[in-house]
C-alpha positions in Angstrom: -11.4 -3.3 -0.3 -11.2 0.4 -1.0 -9.6 1.8 1.9 -7.0 -0.7 1.4 -6.5 -0.1 -2.4 -6.4 3.7 -1.3 -3.9 3.2 1.6 -1.4 1.3 -0.7 -1.6 4.3 -3.5 -1.2 6.5 -1.2 1.9 5.1 0.2 3.3 4.7 -3.2 2.7 7.9 -4.4 4.2 9.3 -1.5 7.4 7.2 -2.3 7.2 8.8 -5.8 6.7 12.3 -4.4 10.2 11.4 -2.2 11.6 10.7 -5.2 10.8 14.2 -7.2 8.8 11.9 -9.2 5.1 13.0 -10.3 2.4 10.6 -11.5 3.3 10.9 -15.1 7.0 9.5 -14.1 5.8 7.1 -11.8 3.9 5.4 -14.5 6.4 5.3 -16.8 9.2 4.0 -14.9 6.3 1.2 -13.9 5.8 0.6 -17.4 2.3 1.1 -17.5 -0.2 3.5 -19.4 -1.2 7.1 -18.5 -4.3 6.9 -17.4 -3.4 3.3 -14.7 -3.7 5.6 -11.8 -7.1 7.2 -12.5 -8.3 4.0 -13.1 -7.1 2.5 -9.7 -8.5 5.5 -7.7 -11.9 4.7 -9.4 -11.8 1.3 -8.9 -12.9 -0.7 -5.9 -10.3 -3.9 -6.8 -7.0 -4.0 -8.5 -5.0 -6.0 -10.4 -1.7 -7.4 -7.8 0.4 -7.6 -10.9 -0.6 -3.2 -11.3 0.1 -2.6 -7.9 3.4 -4.5 -7.6 4.8 -2.8 -10.8 4.4 0.6 -9.1 5.6 -0.5 -5.9 8.7 -1.8 -7.4 9.3 1.6 -9.4 9.6 3.4 -6.1 11.3 0.3 -4.4 8.2 -0.3 -2.1 7.2 -4.4 -2.0 3.7 -5.2 -1.3 3.4 -7.5 1.7 0.7 -8.9 4.5 0.7 -8.0 7.9 -0.9 -9.0 11.1 -4.6 -7.8 11.4 -3.9 -6.2 14.6 -0.6 -4.5 14.6 2.2 -5.7 17.4 2.4 -1.8 18.3 -1.0 -1.4 19.0 -0.9 -4.7 21.4 2.3 -3.3 22.9 0.6 0.0 23.6 -2.1 -1.6 25.6 0.0 -3.5 27.3 -1.5 -6.8 26.3 0.5 -9.0 24.0 0.3 -11.4 26.1 -2.9 -11.6 27.5 -4.8 -15.4 27.0 -8.0 -16.0 25.0 -9.7 -17.6 27.8 -9.5 -14.7 30.3 -6.5 -15.8 32.3 
């Protein structure tokens, strides 16, 4: 879980940097307290609402994707390989 949380935070922080924002500006624009990011970085879990507020502040959206990305299957040329060995 921690790895996924770190990835999400990393993407949000990168989007904030692209806008020229520091972490304090991101938190202010998301309407969150000054210790939120440090708590999230130490946490093993996070509230979805907190992540959503951070993502929305930098015009990102949280979403789910397939466990095995389509691009990996395309590159491996096994997109249409059936599970029964045919």
